[in-house]
Every structure is written in C-alpha cells, then in structure tokens.
PyMOL Python script that loads the backbone (N, CA, C, O; Angstrom):
from pymol import cmd

cmd.read_pdbstr("""\
ATOM      1  N   MET A   1     -15.878  39.286  15.440  1.00  0.00           N
ATOM      2  CA  MET A   1     -16.790  39.723  14.408  1.00  0.00           C
ATOM      3  C   MET A   1     -15.981  40.352  13.276  1.00  0.00           C
ATOM      4  O   MET A   1     -15.124  41.205  13.510  1.00  0.00           O
ATOM      5  N   LYS A   2     -16.258  39.929  12.070  1.00  0.00           N
ATOM      6  CA  LYS A   2     -15.587  40.479  10.907  1.00  0.00           C
ATOM      7  C   LYS A   2     -16.219  41.827  10.552  1.00  0.00           C
ATOM      8  O   LYS A   2     -17.436  41.996  10.623  1.00  0.00           O
ATOM      9  N   ARG A   3     -15.368  42.780  10.169  1.00  0.00           N
ATOM     10  CA  ARG A   3     -15.851  44.117   9.841  1.00  0.00           C
ATOM     11  C   ARG A   3     -15.983  44.303   8.336  1.00  0.00           C
ATOM     12  O   ARG A   3     -15.353  43.596   7.550  1.00  0.00           O
ATOM     13  N   SER A   4     -16.815  45.268   7.948  1.00  0.00           N
ATOM     14  CA  SER A   4     -16.879  45.713   6.567  1.00  0.00           C
ATOM     15  C   SER A   4     -15.649  46.575   6.308  1.00  0.00           C
ATOM     16  O   SER A   4     -15.062  47.128   7.238  1.00  0.00           O
ATOM     17  N   VAL A   5     -15.263  46.686   5.033  1.00  0.00           N
ATOM     18  CA  VAL A   5     -14.132  47.529   4.659  1.00  0.00           C
ATOM     19  C   VAL A   5     -14.641  48.580   3.682  1.00  0.00           C
ATOM     20  O   VAL A   5     -15.231  48.257   2.652  1.00  0.00           O
ATOM     21  N   PHE A   6     -14.404  49.837   4.021  1.00  0.00           N
ATOM     22  CA  PHE A   6     -14.815  50.957   3.184  1.00  0.00           C
ATOM     23  C   PHE A   6     -13.571  51.524   2.514  1.00  0.00           C
ATOM     24  O   PHE A   6     -12.667  52.025   3.182  1.00  0.00           O
ATOM     25  N   TYR A   7     -13.533  51.441   1.186  1.00  0.00           N
ATOM     26  CA  TYR A   7     -12.407  51.951   0.402  1.00  0.00           C
ATOM     27  C   TYR A   7     -12.778  53.294  -0.187  1.00  0.00           C
ATOM     28  O   TYR A   7     -13.878  53.469  -0.709  1.00  0.00           O
ATOM     29  N   HIS A   8     -11.851  54.249  -0.104  1.00  0.00           N
ATOM     30  CA  HIS A   8     -12.081  55.533  -0.739  1.00  0.00           C
ATOM     31  C   HIS A   8     -10.760  56.175  -1.115  1.00  0.00           C
ATOM     32  O   HIS A   8      -9.691  55.712  -0.718  1.00  0.00           O
ATOM     33  N   ALA A   9     -10.849  57.261  -1.897  1.00  0.00           N
ATOM     34  CA  ALA A   9      -9.634  57.914  -2.403  1.00  0.00           C
ATOM     35  C   ALA A   9      -9.469  59.340  -1.892  1.00  0.00           C
ATOM     36  O   ALA A   9      -8.565  60.054  -2.326  1.00  0.00           O
ATOM     37  N   GLY A  10     -10.325  59.754  -0.986  1.00  0.00           N
ATOM     38  CA  GLY A  10     -10.159  61.068  -0.367  1.00  0.00           C
ATOM     39  C   GLY A  10     -10.872  62.219  -1.042  1.00  0.00           C
ATOM     40  O   GLY A  10     -10.792  63.350  -0.562  1.00  0.00           O
ATOM     41  N   CYS A  11     -11.568  61.969  -2.144  1.00  0.00           N
ATOM     42  CA  CYS A  11     -12.288  63.057  -2.820  1.00  0.00           C
ATOM     43  C   CYS A  11     -13.495  63.471  -1.967  1.00  0.00           C
ATOM     44  O   CYS A  11     -13.879  62.737  -1.055  1.00  0.00           O
ATOM     45  N   PRO A  12     -14.093  64.624  -2.246  1.00  0.00           N
ATOM     46  CA  PRO A  12     -15.246  65.069  -1.454  1.00  0.00           C
ATOM     47  C   PRO A  12     -16.397  64.059  -1.437  1.00  0.00           C
ATOM     48  O   PRO A  12     -17.041  63.878  -0.404  1.00  0.00           O
ATOM     49  N   VAL A  13     -16.660  63.405  -2.562  1.00  0.00           N
ATOM     50  CA  VAL A  13     -17.720  62.387  -2.609  1.00  0.00           C
ATOM     51  C   VAL A  13     -17.393  61.258  -1.637  1.00  0.00           C
ATOM     52  O   VAL A  13     -18.258  60.787  -0.899  1.00  0.00           O
ATOM     53  N   CYS A  14     -16.119  60.827  -1.647  1.00  0.00           N
ATOM     54  CA  CYS A  14     -15.692  59.727  -0.783  1.00  0.00           C
ATOM     55  C   CYS A  14     -15.766  60.093   0.697  1.00  0.00           C
ATOM     56  O   CYS A  14     -16.234  59.301   1.514  1.00  0.00           O
ATOM     57  N   VAL A  15     -15.311  61.273   1.032  1.00  0.00           N
ATOM     58  CA  VAL A  15     -15.304  61.710   2.430  1.00  0.00           C
ATOM     59  C   VAL A  15     -16.731  61.826   2.963  1.00  0.00           C
ATOM     60  O   VAL A  15     -17.013  61.436   4.096  1.00  0.00           O
ATOM     61  N   SER A  16     -17.613  62.357   2.149  1.00  0.00           N
ATOM     62  CA  SER A  16     -19.016  62.465   2.551  1.00  0.00           C
ATOM     63  C   SER A  16     -19.633  61.083   2.755  1.00  0.00           C
ATOM     64  O   SER A  16     -20.336  60.848   3.737  1.00  0.00           O
ATOM     65  N   ALA A  17     -19.364  60.170   1.820  1.00  0.00           N
ATOM     66  CA  ALA A  17     -19.890  58.808   1.938  1.00  0.00           C
ATOM     67  C   ALA A  17     -19.308  58.109   3.165  1.00  0.00           C
ATOM     68  O   ALA A  17     -20.010  57.369   3.854  1.00  0.00           O
ATOM     69  N   GLU A  18     -18.021  58.346   3.435  1.00  0.00           N
ATOM     70  CA  GLU A  18     -17.389  57.747   4.618  1.00  0.00           C
ATOM     71  C   GLU A  18     -18.136  58.148   5.884  1.00  0.00           C
ATOM     72  O   GLU A  18     -18.427  57.298   6.725  1.00  0.00           O
ATOM     73  N   GLN A  19     -18.445  59.411   6.027  1.00  0.00           N
ATOM     74  CA  GLN A  19     -19.148  59.875   7.223  1.00  0.00           C
ATOM     75  C   GLN A  19     -20.532  59.244   7.336  1.00  0.00           C
ATOM     76  O   GLN A  19     -20.957  58.857   8.424  1.00  0.00           O
ATOM     77  N   ASP A  20     -21.234  59.143   6.204  1.00  0.00           N
ATOM     78  CA  ASP A  20     -22.562  58.525   6.212  1.00  0.00           C
ATOM     79  C   ASP A  20     -22.488  57.046   6.581  1.00  0.00           C
ATOM     80  O   ASP A  20     -23.301  56.554   7.364  1.00  0.00           O
ATOM     81  N   ILE A  21     -21.514  56.343   6.017  1.00  0.00           N
ATOM     82  CA  ILE A  21     -21.371  54.906   6.292  1.00  0.00           C
ATOM     83  C   ILE A  21     -21.003  54.676   7.755  1.00  0.00           C
ATOM     84  O   ILE A  21     -21.535  53.766   8.391  1.00  0.00           O
ATOM     85  N   ILE A  22     -20.110  55.481   8.285  1.00  0.00           N
ATOM     86  CA  ILE A  22     -19.750  55.362   9.705  1.00  0.00           C
ATOM     87  C   ILE A  22     -20.981  55.561  10.575  1.00  0.00           C
ATOM     88  O   ILE A  22     -21.192  54.832  11.544  1.00  0.00           O
ATOM     89  N   GLU A  23     -21.787  56.545  10.226  1.00  0.00           N
ATOM     90  CA  GLU A  23     -23.003  56.812  10.998  1.00  0.00           C
ATOM     91  C   GLU A  23     -23.981  55.642  10.904  1.00  0.00           C
ATOM     92  O   GLU A  23     -24.628  55.301  11.894  1.00  0.00           O
ATOM     93  N   LEU A  24     -24.097  55.023   9.728  1.00  0.00           N
ATOM     94  CA  LEU A  24     -25.038  53.919   9.534  1.00  0.00           C
ATOM     95  C   LEU A  24     -24.549  52.604  10.146  1.00  0.00           C
ATOM     96  O   LEU A  24     -25.314  51.899  10.804  1.00  0.00           O
ATOM     97  N   VAL A  25     -23.285  52.282   9.928  1.00  0.00           N
ATOM     98  CA  VAL A  25     -22.747  50.980  10.308  1.00  0.00           C
ATOM     99  C   VAL A  25     -22.138  50.999  11.701  1.00  0.00           C
ATOM    100  O   VAL A  25     -22.245  50.027  12.449  1.00  0.00           O
ATOM    101  N   GLY A  26     -21.501  52.105  12.042  1.00  0.00           N
ATOM    102  CA  GLY A  26     -20.776  52.207  13.308  1.00  0.00           C
ATOM    103  C   GLY A  26     -19.294  52.035  13.083  1.00  0.00           C
ATOM    104  O   GLY A  26     -18.868  51.127  12.370  1.00  0.00           O
ATOM    105  N   LYS A  27     -18.516  52.894  13.683  1.00  0.00           N
ATOM    106  CA  LYS A  27     -17.065  52.906  13.483  1.00  0.00           C
ATOM    107  C   LYS A  27     -16.408  51.593  13.908  1.00  0.00           C
ATOM    108  O   LYS A  27     -15.403  51.185  13.327  1.00  0.00           O
ATOM    109  N   ASP A  28     -16.968  50.937  14.911  1.00  0.00           N
ATOM    110  CA  ASP A  28     -16.391  49.692  15.405  1.00  0.00           C
ATOM    111  C   ASP A  28     -16.618  48.513  14.459  1.00  0.00           C
ATOM    112  O   ASP A  28     -15.972  47.475  14.606  1.00  0.00           O
ATOM    113  N   LYS A  29     -17.513  48.655  13.502  1.00  0.00           N
ATOM    114  CA  LYS A  29     -17.827  47.583  12.556  1.00  0.00           C
ATOM    115  C   LYS A  29     -17.283  47.876  11.156  1.00  0.00           C
ATOM    116  O   LYS A  29     -17.653  47.212  10.188  1.00  0.00           O
ATOM    117  N   LEU A  30     -16.397  48.881  11.056  1.00  0.00           N
ATOM    118  CA  LEU A  30     -15.946  49.338   9.753  1.00  0.00           C
ATOM    119  C   LEU A  30     -14.457  49.647   9.764  1.00  0.00           C
ATOM    120  O   LEU A  30     -13.969  50.359  10.641  1.00  0.00           O
ATOM    121  N   GLU A  31     -13.740  49.109   8.786  1.00  0.00           N
ATOM    122  CA  GLU A  31     -12.355  49.496   8.555  1.00  0.00           C
ATOM    123  C   GLU A  31     -12.358  50.459   7.374  1.00  0.00           C
ATOM    124  O   GLU A  31     -12.867  50.124   6.304  1.00  0.00           O
ATOM    125  N   VAL A  32     -11.802  51.636   7.557  1.00  0.00           N
ATOM    126  CA  VAL A  32     -11.732  52.630   6.494  1.00  0.00           C
ATOM    127  C   VAL A  32     -10.338  52.578   5.877  1.00  0.00           C
ATOM    128  O   VAL A  32      -9.331  52.673   6.578  1.00  0.00           O
ATOM    129  N   VAL A  33     -10.297  52.424   4.553  1.00  0.00           N
ATOM    130  CA  VAL A  33      -9.037  52.358   3.822  1.00  0.00           C
ATOM    131  C   VAL A  33      -9.003  53.484   2.805  1.00  0.00           C
ATOM    132  O   VAL A  33      -9.796  53.505   1.863  1.00  0.00           O
ATOM    133  N   HIS A  34      -8.087  54.415   2.997  1.00  0.00           N
ATOM    134  CA  HIS A  34      -7.893  55.549   2.071  1.00  0.00           C
ATOM    135  C   HIS A  34      -6.833  55.098   1.072  1.00  0.00           C
ATOM    136  O   HIS A  34      -5.636  55.228   1.328  1.00  0.00           O
ATOM    137  N   ILE A  35      -7.280  54.565  -0.077  1.00  0.00           N
ATOM    138  CA  ILE A  35      -6.321  54.024  -1.040  1.00  0.00           C
ATOM    139  C   ILE A  35      -5.586  55.117  -1.809  1.00  0.00           C
ATOM    140  O   ILE A  35      -4.640  54.833  -2.543  1.00  0.00           O
ATOM    141  N   GLY A  36      -6.016  56.354  -1.643  1.00  0.00           N
ATOM    142  CA  GLY A  36      -5.240  57.453  -2.195  1.00  0.00           C
ATOM    143  C   GLY A  36      -3.948  57.650  -1.415  1.00  0.00           C
ATOM    144  O   GLY A  36      -2.944  58.099  -1.968  1.00  0.00           O
ATOM    145  N   GLN A  37      -3.976  57.315  -0.137  1.00  0.00           N
ATOM    146  CA  GLN A  37      -2.802  57.442   0.723  1.00  0.00           C
ATOM    147  C   GLN A  37      -2.043  56.125   0.868  1.00  0.00           C
ATOM    148  O   GLN A  37      -0.835  56.130   1.103  1.00  0.00           O
ATOM    149  N   ASP A  38      -2.739  55.004   0.732  1.00  0.00           N
ATOM    150  CA  ASP A  38      -2.109  53.694   0.883  1.00  0.00           C
ATOM    151  C   ASP A  38      -2.377  52.861  -0.362  1.00  0.00           C
ATOM    152  O   ASP A  38      -3.230  51.973  -0.354  1.00  0.00           O
ATOM    153  N   LYS A  39      -1.651  53.152  -1.422  1.00  0.00           N
ATOM    154  CA  LYS A  39      -1.854  52.482  -2.706  1.00  0.00           C
ATOM    155  C   LYS A  39      -1.536  50.990  -2.655  1.00  0.00           C
ATOM    156  O   LYS A  39      -1.919  50.247  -3.558  1.00  0.00           O
ATOM    157  N   SER A  40      -0.843  50.544  -1.614  1.00  0.00           N
ATOM    158  CA  SER A  40      -0.548  49.112  -1.481  1.00  0.00           C
ATOM    159  C   SER A  40      -1.821  48.290  -1.265  1.00  0.00           C
ATOM    160  O   SER A  40      -1.803  47.069  -1.423  1.00  0.00           O
ATOM    161  N   ARG A  41      -2.919  48.946  -0.908  1.00  0.00           N
ATOM    162  CA  ARG A  41      -4.187  48.247  -0.659  1.00  0.00           C
ATOM    163  C   ARG A  41      -5.061  48.159  -1.915  1.00  0.00           C
ATOM    164  O   ARG A  41      -6.132  47.553  -1.877  1.00  0.00           O
ATOM    165  N   ILE A  42      -4.612  48.760  -3.034  1.00  0.00           N
ATOM    166  CA  ILE A  42      -5.392  48.723  -4.277  1.00  0.00           C
ATOM    167  C   ILE A  42      -5.617  47.292  -4.768  1.00  0.00           C
ATOM    168  O   ILE A  42      -6.751  46.944  -5.095  1.00  0.00           O
ATOM    169  N   PRO A  43      -4.573  46.445  -4.834  1.00  0.00           N
ATOM    170  CA  PRO A  43      -4.825  45.071  -5.283  1.00  0.00           C
ATOM    171  C   PRO A  43      -5.840  44.327  -4.410  1.00  0.00           C
ATOM    172  O   PRO A  43      -6.647  43.548  -4.917  1.00  0.00           O
ATOM    173  N   GLU A  44      -5.798  44.567  -3.121  1.00  0.00           N
ATOM    174  CA  GLU A  44      -6.768  43.960  -2.192  1.00  0.00           C
ATOM    175  C   GLU A  44      -8.187  44.374  -2.565  1.00  0.00           C
ATOM    176  O   GLU A  44      -9.091  43.541  -2.635  1.00  0.00           O
ATOM    177  N   ALA A  45      -8.371  45.675  -2.805  1.00  0.00           N
ATOM    178  CA  ALA A  45      -9.692  46.191  -3.174  1.00  0.00           C
ATOM    179  C   ALA A  45     -10.150  45.583  -4.497  1.00  0.00           C
ATOM    180  O   ALA A  45     -11.293  45.143  -4.620  1.00  0.00           O
ATOM    181  N   GLU A  46      -9.258  45.558  -5.484  1.00  0.00           N
ATOM    182  CA  GLU A  46      -9.622  45.000  -6.789  1.00  0.00           C
ATOM    183  C   GLU A  46      -9.942  43.510  -6.686  1.00  0.00           C
ATOM    184  O   GLU A  46     -10.885  43.041  -7.323  1.00  0.00           O
ATOM    185  N   ASN A  47      -9.181  42.765  -5.901  1.00  0.00           N
ATOM    186  CA  ASN A  47      -9.449  41.336  -5.719  1.00  0.00           C
ATOM    187  C   ASN A  47     -10.791  41.099  -5.036  1.00  0.00           C
ATOM    188  O   ASN A  47     -11.425  40.065  -5.246  1.00  0.00           O
ATOM    189  N   ALA A  48     -11.219  42.047  -4.228  1.00  0.00           N
ATOM    190  CA  ALA A  48     -12.520  41.940  -3.557  1.00  0.00           C
ATOM    191  C   ALA A  48     -13.666  42.288  -4.501  1.00  0.00           C
ATOM    192  O   ALA A  48     -14.828  42.028  -4.192  1.00  0.00           O
ATOM    193  N   GLY A  49     -13.335  42.889  -5.676  1.00  0.00           N
ATOM    194  CA  GLY A  49     -14.369  43.237  -6.654  1.00  0.00           C
ATOM    195  C   GLY A  49     -14.677  44.721  -6.745  1.00  0.00           C
ATOM    196  O   GLY A  49     -15.625  45.114  -7.425  1.00  0.00           O
ATOM    197  N   VAL A  50     -13.891  45.551  -6.071  1.00  0.00           N
ATOM    198  CA  VAL A  50     -14.119  46.990  -6.110  1.00  0.00           C
ATOM    199  C   VAL A  50     -13.731  47.513  -7.499  1.00  0.00           C
ATOM    200  O   VAL A  50     -12.605  47.308  -7.952  1.00  0.00           O
ATOM    201  N   LYS A  51     -14.661  48.183  -8.161  1.00  0.00           N
ATOM    202  CA  LYS A  51     -14.445  48.751  -9.497  1.00  0.00           C
ATOM    203  C   LYS A  51     -14.291  50.265  -9.460  1.00  0.00           C
ATOM    204  O   LYS A  51     -13.679  50.862 -10.346  1.00  0.00           O
ATOM    205  N   SER A  52     -14.849  50.874  -8.429  1.00  0.00           N
ATOM    206  CA  SER A  52     -14.771  52.327  -8.261  1.00  0.00           C
ATOM    207  C   SER A  52     -14.903  52.633  -6.775  1.00  0.00           C
ATOM    208  O   SER A  52     -15.381  51.813  -5.992  1.00  0.00           O
ATOM    209  N   VAL A  53     -14.472  53.815  -6.416  1.00  0.00           N
ATOM    210  CA  VAL A  53     -14.598  54.252  -5.023  1.00  0.00           C
ATOM    211  C   VAL A  53     -15.468  55.499  -4.970  1.00  0.00           C
ATOM    212  O   VAL A  53     -15.494  56.279  -5.923  1.00  0.00           O
ATOM    213  N   PRO A  54     -16.164  55.688  -3.892  1.00  0.00           N
ATOM    214  CA  PRO A  54     -16.191  54.896  -2.672  1.00  0.00           C
ATOM    215  C   PRO A  54     -16.943  53.578  -2.856  1.00  0.00           C
ATOM    216  O   PRO A  54     -17.884  53.476  -3.644  1.00  0.00           O
ATOM    217  N   ALA A  55     -16.497  52.586  -2.107  1.00  0.00           N
ATOM    218  CA  ALA A  55     -17.148  51.281  -2.115  1.00  0.00           C
ATOM    219  C   ALA A  55     -16.931  50.612  -0.765  1.00  0.00           C
ATOM    220  O   ALA A  55     -15.931  50.844  -0.085  1.00  0.00           O
ATOM    221  N   MET A  56     -17.887  49.785  -0.401  1.00  0.00           N
ATOM    222  CA  MET A  56     -17.781  49.044   0.850  1.00  0.00           C
ATOM    223  C   MET A  56     -17.886  47.560   0.540  1.00  0.00           C
ATOM    224  O   MET A  56     -18.757  47.135  -0.219  1.00  0.00           O
ATOM    225  N   VAL A  57     -16.997  46.778   1.129  1.00  0.00           N
ATOM    226  CA  VAL A  57     -17.051  45.325   1.016  1.00  0.00           C
ATOM    227  C   VAL A  57     -17.580  44.803   2.344  1.00  0.00           C
ATOM    228  O   VAL A  57     -16.999  45.049   3.401  1.00  0.00           O
ATOM    229  N   THR A  58     -18.687  44.083   2.271  1.00  0.00           N
ATOM    230  CA  THR A  58     -19.323  43.564   3.480  1.00  0.00           C
ATOM    231  C   THR A  58     -18.582  42.330   3.980  1.00  0.00           C
ATOM    232  O   THR A  58     -17.783  41.750   3.244  1.00  0.00           O
ATOM    233  N   PRO A  59     -18.836  41.923   5.220  1.00  0.00           N
ATOM    234  CA  PRO A  59     -18.194  40.712   5.745  1.00  0.00           C
ATOM    235  C   PRO A  59     -18.482  39.468   4.904  1.00  0.00           C
ATOM    236  O   PRO A  59     -17.687  38.528   4.908  1.00  0.00           O
ATOM    237  N   ASN A  60     -19.591  39.450   4.193  1.00  0.00           N
ATOM    238  CA  ASN A  60     -19.934  38.320   3.333  1.00  0.00           C
ATOM    239  C   ASN A  60     -19.266  38.405   1.967  1.00  0.00           C
ATOM    240  O   ASN A  60     -19.412  37.494   1.151  1.00  0.00           O
ATOM    241  N   GLY A  61     -18.532  39.492   1.705  1.00  0.00           N
ATOM    242  CA  GLY A  61     -17.846  39.654   0.430  1.00  0.00           C
ATOM    243  C   GLY A  61     -18.618  40.396  -0.636  1.00  0.00           C
ATOM    244  O   GLY A  61     -18.161  40.498  -1.774  1.00  0.00           O
ATOM    245  N   ASN A  62     -19.781  40.916  -0.286  1.00  0.00           N
ATOM    246  CA  ASN A  62     -20.540  41.712  -1.241  1.00  0.00           C
ATOM    247  C   ASN A  62     -19.910  43.094  -1.380  1.00  0.00           C
ATOM    248  O   ASN A  62     -19.499  43.698  -0.389  1.00  0.00           O
ATOM    249  N   VAL A  63     -19.836  43.588  -2.612  1.00  0.00           N
ATOM    250  CA  VAL A  63     -19.271  44.915  -2.860  1.00  0.00           C
ATOM    251  C   VAL A  63     -20.413  45.887  -3.127  1.00  0.00           C
ATOM    252  O   VAL A  63     -21.224  45.681  -4.030  1.00  0.00           O
ATOM    253  N   LEU A  64     -20.462  46.939  -2.334  1.00  0.00           N
ATOM    254  CA  LEU A  64     -21.472  47.981  -2.492  1.00  0.00           C
ATOM    255  C   LEU A  64     -20.778  49.229  -3.021  1.00  0.00           C
ATOM    256  O   LEU A  64     -20.078  49.919  -2.279  1.00  0.00           O
ATOM    257  N   HIS A  65     -20.975  49.516  -4.309  1.00  0.00           N
ATOM    258  CA  HIS A  65     -20.406  50.724  -4.903  1.00  0.00           C
ATOM    259  C   HIS A  65     -21.337  51.882  -4.561  1.00  0.00           C
ATOM    260  O   HIS A  65     -22.547  51.806  -4.771  1.00  0.00           O
ATOM    261  N   ILE A  66     -20.754  52.948  -4.034  1.00  0.00           N
ATOM    262  CA  ILE A  66     -21.538  54.053  -3.486  1.00  0.00           C
ATOM    263  C   ILE A  66     -21.230  55.332  -4.238  1.00  0.00           C
ATOM    264  O   ILE A  66     -20.083  55.778  -4.264  1.00  0.00           O
ATOM    265  N   ASN A  67     -22.240  55.923  -4.847  1.00  0.00           N
ATOM    266  CA  ASN A  67     -22.118  57.269  -5.413  1.00  0.00           C
ATOM    267  C   ASN A  67     -20.772  57.479  -6.113  1.00  0.00           C
ATOM    268  O   ASN A  67     -19.865  58.093  -5.552  1.00  0.00           O
ATOM    269  N   TYR A  68     -20.654  56.981  -7.303  1.00  0.00           N
ATOM    270  CA  TYR A  68     -19.412  56.973  -8.090  1.00  0.00           C
ATOM    271  C   TYR A  68     -18.546  58.213  -7.873  1.00  0.00           C
ATOM    272  O   TYR A  68     -18.988  59.339  -8.101  1.00  0.00           O
ATOM    273  N   GLY A  69     -17.326  57.993  -7.435  1.00  0.00           N
ATOM    274  CA  GLY A  69     -16.365  59.069  -7.218  1.00  0.00           C
ATOM    275  C   GLY A  69     -15.201  58.990  -8.178  1.00  0.00           C
ATOM    276  O   GLY A  69     -14.860  59.982  -8.822  1.00  0.00           O
ATOM    277  N   ALA A  70     -14.571  57.796  -8.286  1.00  0.00           N
ATOM    278  CA  ALA A  70     -13.440  57.599  -9.179  1.00  0.00           C
ATOM    279  C   ALA A  70     -13.290  56.111  -9.485  1.00  0.00           C
ATOM    280  O   ALA A  70     -13.535  55.264  -8.627  1.00  0.00           O
ATOM    281  N   SER A  71     -12.889  55.806 -10.711  1.00  0.00           N
ATOM    282  CA  SER A  71     -12.626  54.421 -11.067  1.00  0.00           C
ATOM    283  C   SER A  71     -11.310  53.976 -10.432  1.00  0.00           C
ATOM    284  O   SER A  71     -10.497  54.808 -10.028  1.00  0.00           O
ATOM    285  N   MET A  72     -11.109  52.685 -10.347  1.00  0.00           N
ATOM    286  CA  MET A  72      -9.849  52.180  -9.811  1.00  0.00           C
ATOM    287  C   MET A  72      -8.690  52.574 -10.730  1.00  0.00           C
ATOM    288  O   MET A  72      -7.578  52.800 -10.254  1.00  0.00           O
ATOM    289  N   GLU A  73      -8.937  52.658 -12.031  1.00  0.00           N
ATOM    290  CA  GLU A  73      -7.893  53.093 -12.959  1.00  0.00           C
ATOM    291  C   GLU A  73      -7.464  54.527 -12.659  1.00  0.00           C
ATOM    292  O   GLU A  73      -6.279  54.853 -12.739  1.00  0.00           O
ATOM    293  N   ASP A  74      -8.430  55.387 -12.312  1.00  0.00           N
ATOM    294  CA  ASP A  74      -8.101  56.774 -11.937  1.00  0.00           C
ATOM    295  C   ASP A  74      -7.273  56.805 -10.661  1.00  0.00           C
ATOM    296  O   ASP A  74      -6.336  57.594 -10.538  1.00  0.00           O
ATOM    297  N   VAL A  75      -7.618  55.952  -9.725  1.00  0.00           N
ATOM    298  CA  VAL A  75      -6.916  55.912  -8.444  1.00  0.00           C
ATOM    299  C   VAL A  75      -5.477  55.442  -8.629  1.00  0.00           C
ATOM    300  O   VAL A  75      -4.561  55.939  -7.972  1.00  0.00           O
ATOM    301  N   LYS A  76      -5.288  54.483  -9.528  1.00  0.00           N
ATOM    302  CA  LYS A  76      -3.949  53.938  -9.767  1.00  0.00           C
ATOM    303  C   LYS A  76      -3.030  54.930 -10.470  1.00  0.00           C
ATOM    304  O   LYS A  76      -1.809  54.841 -10.345  1.00  0.00           O
ATOM    305  N   ALA A  77      -3.599  55.854 -11.192  1.00  0.00           N
ATOM    306  CA  ALA A  77      -2.786  56.810 -11.971  1.00  0.00           C
ATOM    307  C   ALA A  77      -2.001  57.767 -11.101  1.00  0.00           C
ATOM    308  O   ALA A  77      -1.278  58.619 -11.617  1.00  0.00           O
TER     309      ALA A  77
END
""", "prot")
cmd.dss("prot")
cmd.show_as("cartoon", "prot")
cmd.util.cbc("prot")
cmd.orient("prot")
C-alpha cells in the first residue's frame, strides 16, 4: 500500500497539523518529512506540487495544503 507524504518545516503550525494528520490517517499510512531538517527532499516536494507547508501528498498525487505555515521559498532560505 502506498502511503501519503506529509511535508513540514517544524514550525508550530506544522507540528500541530502533523499530529492531527497522524490521528486522522494513521501513522502506518503516512510518511512524515521534516524538510527543515532534510532540505534534500525539497525538490521532491516541489515536483509533487507542494507550494507551502504543511502539506500532504496523497497516494493519488493530490496535494493538500494545510493551514499555511511557510512558503517553499521561505523553507529554502
């Protein structure tokens, strides 16, 4: 089974959303990527269509932007 990927940058908005998403989706169905700590994953997120974090990419490739925390440009800086 393919998992959703939740991208975030570690800000309070992102951490709160991460906990909510884990509770809704289940930890076993979700890969959490902290792009503030692993900047090598930024191109992957952008190629998937992520414009801001927190965001979740579903197994079907849909991008769900959640409660705007930071733009990808802010994360890259």
